[in-house]
Structures are given as C-alpha cells and as structure tokens.
C-alpha positions as CSV (number, residue, x, y, z in Angstrom):
1,X,0.0,0.0,0.0
2,X,1.5,3.4,-1.0
3,X,2.6,5.5,2.0
4,X,0.3,8.4,1.2
5,X,-2.8,6.2,1.0
6,X,-1.6,4.4,4.2
7,X,-1.4,7.7,6.1
8,X,-4.8,8.8,4.9
9,X,-6.4,5.3,5.5
10,X,-5.3,4.7,9.1
11,X,-7.2,7.7,10.7
12,X,-10.5,6.7,9.0
13,X,-13.0,4.4,10.6
14,X,-12.1,1.6,8.1
15,X,-8.4,2.1,9.0
16,X,-9.1,1.7,12.7
17,X,-11.2,-1.4,12.0
18,X,-8.3,-2.8,9.9
19,X,-5.8,-2.2,12.7
20,X,-8.0,-3.9,15.2
21,X,-8.3,-6.8,12.9
22,X,-4.5,-7.0,12.5
23,X,-4.0,-6.8,16.2
24,X,-6.5,-9.6,16.8
25,X,-4.9,-11.7,14.1
26,X,-1.4,-11.3,15.6
27,X,-2.8,-12.1,19.1
28,X,-4.5,-15.2,17.7
29,X,-1.3,-16.4,15.8
30,X,0.7,-15.8,19.1
31,X,-1.8,-18.0,21.0
32,X,-1.5,-20.7,18.3
33,X,2.3,-20.5,18.6
34,X,2.3,-20.7,22.4
35,X,-0.2,-23.6,22.4
36,X,2.0,-25.5,19.9
37,X,5.1,-25.0,22.1
38,X,3.6,-25.9,25.5
39,X,0.8,-28.3,24.4
40,X,1.9,-29.6,21.0
41,X,-0.9,-32.0,20.4
42,X,-3.6,-29.4,21.2
43,X,-1.7,-26.7,19.3
44,X,-1.7,-28.9,16.2
45,X,-5.5,-29.4,16.6
46,X,-6.1,-25.7,16.9
47,X,-4.1,-25.0,13.8
48,X,-5.9,-27.7,11.9
49,X,-9.3,-26.5,13.0
50,X,-8.3,-22.9,11.9
51,X,-7.2,-24.1,8.5
52,X,-10.3,-26.2,8.0
53,X,-12.6,-23.3,9.0
54,X,-10.9,-20.8,6.7
55,X,-10.7,-23.2,3.7
56,X,-14.0,-25.1,4.0
57,X,-16.2,-22.8,6.1
58,X,-17.8,-22.5,9.4
59,X,-19.7,-25.9,9.6
60,X,-16.6,-27.9,8.5
61,X,-14.4,-26.1,11.1
62,X,-16.9,-26.7,13.9
63,X,-17.4,-30.3,12.9
64,X,-13.6,-30.9,12.8
65,X,-13.3,-29.5,16.3
66,X,-15.9,-31.9,17.7
67,X,-14.4,-34.8,15.7
68,X,-11.0,-34.4,17.3
69,X,-12.6,-34.1,20.8
70,X,-12.5,-30.4,21.4
71,X,-15.4,-29.1,23.6
72,X,-17.7,-26.1,23.3
73,X,-15.4,-24.0,25.5
74,X,-12.8,-24.1,22.7
75,X,-14.7,-24.7,19.5
76,X,-17.1,-21.8,19.8
77,X,-14.7,-19.1,20.9
78,X,-12.1,-20.2,18.2
79,X,-14.7,-20.0,15.5
80,X,-15.9,-16.6,16.6
81,X,-12.3,-15.3,16.7
82,X,-11.6,-16.6,13.2
83,X,-14.6,-15.1,11.6
84,X,-14.2,-11.8,13.5
85,X,-10.6,-11.5,12.1
86,X,-11.8,-12.3,8.6
87,X,-14.5,-9.6,8.8
88,X,-12.3,-6.9,10.4
89,X,-9.6,-7.5,7.7
90,X,-11.8,-8.0,4.7
91,X,-14.2,-5.1,5.1
92,X,-11.5,-2.3,5.1
93,X,-9.7,-4.0,2.2
94,X,-13.0,-4.2,0.2
95,X,-13.7,-0.5,0.8
96,X,-10.2,0.4,-0.4
97,X,-10.7,-1.7,-3.5
98,X,-14.2,-0.3,-4.1
99,X,-12.9,3.3,-3.9
100,X,-10.1,2.3,-6.4
101,X,-7.4,3.5,-3.9
102,X,-5.5,0.2,-4.0
103,X,-5.7,-2.8,-6.3
104,X,-5.1,-6.1,-4.4
105,X,-4.0,-8.5,-7.2
106,X,-4.1,-11.5,-4.9
107,X,-7.6,-10.7,-3.7
108,X,-9.0,-9.4,-7.0
109,X,-10.9,-12.5,-8.0
110,X,-12.2,-13.2,-4.5
111,X,-13.3,-9.6,-4.0
112,X,-15.1,-9.9,-7.4
113,X,-16.9,-13.1,-6.4
114,X,-18.0,-11.6,-3.1
115,X,-19.2,-8.4,-4.8
116,X,-21.2,-10.4,-7.4
117,X,-22.8,-12.4,-4.6
118,X,-23.7,-9.2,-2.8
119,X,-25.1,-7.6,-5.9
120,X,-27.6,-10.4,-6.3
121,X,-29.1,-9.8,-2.8
122,X,-28.6,-6.1,-2.2
123,X,-32.0,-5.0,-3.5
124,X,-33.9,-7.5,-1.2
125,X,-31.7,-6.7,1.8
126,X,-32.2,-2.9,1.3
127,X,-35.9,-3.4,1.5
128,X,-35.7,-4.9,5.0
129,X,-32.7,-3.0,6.3
130,X,-30.8,-4.1,9.4
131,X,-33.1,-7.1,10.1
132,X,-32.7,-8.3,6.5
133,X,-29.0,-8.1,6.7
134,X,-28.9,-9.9,10.1
135,X,-31.1,-12.7,8.7
136,X,-29.0,-12.9,5.5
137,X,-25.8,-13.4,7.5
138,X,-27.3,-15.8,10.0
139,X,-29.2,-18.0,7.5
140,X,-27.2,-21.1,6.6
141,X,-27.1,-20.9,2.8
142,X,-24.2,-20.8,0.3
143,X,-22.6,-17.3,0.0
144,X,-24.8,-15.8,2.8
145,X,-21.9,-15.5,5.3
146,X,-20.3,-12.5,7.0
147,X,-18.0,-11.4,4.2
148,X,-20.8,-11.1,1.7
149,X,-23.0,-9.6,4.4
150,X,-20.5,-6.8,5.3
151,X,-20.3,-5.9,1.5
152,X,-24.1,-5.7,1.3
153,X,-24.1,-3.5,4.4
154,X,-21.7,-1.2,2.7
155,X,-23.7,-1.1,-0.5
156,X,-27.0,-0.3,1.3
157,X,-25.2,2.6,3.0
158,X,-24.7,1.4,6.6
159,X,-22.0,3.1,8.6
160,X,-18.9,0.9,9.1
161,X,-19.5,0.3,12.8
162,X,-23.2,-0.5,12.4
163,X,-22.3,-2.8,9.5
164,X,-19.6,-4.7,11.5
165,X,-21.8,-4.9,14.6
166,X,-24.8,-6.4,12.7
167,X,-22.7,-8.8,10.7
168,X,-20.7,-10.1,13.7
169,X,-23.8,-10.3,15.8
170,X,-25.5,-12.5,13.2
171,X,-22.3,-14.5,12.8
172,X,-22.0,-15.3,16.5
173,X,-25.6,-16.4,16.7
174,X,-25.1,-18.6,13.7
175,X,-21.9,-20.1,15.2
176,X,-23.7,-20.9,18.5
177,X,-26.6,-22.4,16.6
178,X,-24.5,-24.6,14.4
179,X,-22.2,-25.6,17.4
180,X,-25.2,-26.7,19.4
181,X,-26.6,-28.8,16.6
182,X,-23.3,-30.3,15.6
183,X,-22.2,-31.1,19.1
184,X,-25.4,-33.1,19.8
185,X,-25.1,-34.8,16.4
186,X,-21.5,-35.8,16.9
187,X,-22.4,-37.1,20.4
188,X,-25.2,-39.3,19.0
189,X,-23.2,-40.7,16.1
190,X,-20.3,-41.5,18.4
191,X,-22.6,-43.9,20.2
192,X,-22.7,-46.2,17.1
193,X,-19.0,-46.2,16.3
194,X,-15.8,-44.4,17.3
195,X,-15.2,-43.7,13.6
196,X,-18.7,-42.2,13.0
197,X,-17.7,-38.6,14.0
198,X,-14.9,-38.7,11.4
199,X,-17.2,-40.1,8.7
200,X,-19.7,-37.3,9.6
201,X,-17.0,-34.7,9.2
202,X,-16.0,-36.1,5.8
203,X,-19.6,-36.1,4.7
204,X,-19.9,-32.4,5.7
205,X,-16.7,-31.6,3.9
206,X,-17.9,-33.3,0.7
207,X,-21.2,-31.4,0.9
208,X,-19.3,-28.1,1.4
209,X,-17.0,-28.8,-1.6
210,X,-20.0,-29.9,-3.8
211,X,-21.8,-26.7,-2.9
212,X,-18.7,-24.6,-3.8
213,X,-18.3,-26.2,-7.2
214,X,-22.0,-26.0,-8.0
215,X,-22.0,-22.4,-7.1
216,X,-18.8,-21.8,-9.1
217,X,-20.3,-23.6,-12.1
218,X,-23.5,-21.5,-11.8
219,X,-21.4,-18.3,-11.9
220,X,-19.4,-19.5,-14.9
221,X,-22.6,-20.2,-16.9
222,X,-23.9,-16.6,-16.3
C-alpha cells in the first residue's frame, strides 16, 4: 500500500477497523504458537481447525473441532475469533478496493466473487434494512456469510461500525446455533461407532465442496 494512502487510511473508521483486525490476528497467531510450544498436540489441533474453518467454512471447522474431541469452550470461541478476524480485515480492504485506492492483485478474484454475490441480494436486503442483513448473514445458505454480508451492508449505506456490529452479531448467533446442533449430532453418532464422527466430518466436507463447485459452475454459466 503506498505510504500516502496508508497515512490517509489509518485515521479513518475503516483504517481503525483494519488495525483492530491486524492486532487480533497477531494475538491469535501468538496464541496458536504458544499452544503449539507448550501443548503440541492441542496446538496442532487448533491450527488444523483454523485451516479447516478458513478453507472449507464454518460448519466444517466446527465439525472438525468436535471430531477431534474439542469441547464447546474451545470450538465456539475459536470459531468466533476466526470469523471476526476475517470480517475486520476483509471489510476495510474491500472499501479500499471499491474506492479504487488500492488494487489487491491476490484478492482481485475473491473480491469480485463476493461483490457479485452481494449484488444479487442487495435490493432485497435494502428493503428490510438491518433485520434483512442480520437474517441474511445468519441463515445457513451458500454465500450468505459475514464477508458477503458486510459488503451488502456497505452497498446499502450502513456506517462501518453498524455494518460490522450487525454482521458479527448474526455471525456469532449462527456459530452458536451450528455448534449446538453439531455437538449433539456428533455425540449421537459417536454412540454407534468411534469412527462415526470422522465419517460425519468427511460427509460435511464433501457437501461443502459440492456446494462450492455447484456455485462456481453456476457463476461460470452466467
């Protein structure tokens, strides 16, 4: 990022959001590093859960956590922190890109995909305002997550802080709902076989990948 734009960006609300995101990300990485040093086995599980969550989504990340024996006291906060970091970093970068202040070559395609997904829903969400945005982020459908949600909030004219607050509130509620459901489901399938939770996780992973490729194919045909 050019120094002039950086100096102008940091004092803005988006800039402060970005710095909070960077600080939280560094703290989270530090926690992963400390966990890996002092409790290597758990540290590796935390890293694997983080990677699964970021690559395959919320449900896969939660399911992986329960599959490897992590409890709600770890799985839910970790999921919340991961998605909070993603939102706090993504939203300011999207605003910079939208205003054509900086071109992020590595994120260009991803930003484009998220913007296209937001464009398809922005008219409907604008009609219902904050409640519509909250339900959109909370509802478990493909491309209705926090990143698309914060873009829609920006497009319908919400202030940055209100946008972030609504999106993260819906995200946390969705995480708690999914965690409650998956924790009970994993507990029930574990009664039939010790391998059942892993099979369940793999099924969820396959469903997530299938949804991704179907969505991608749909976009390619338009």
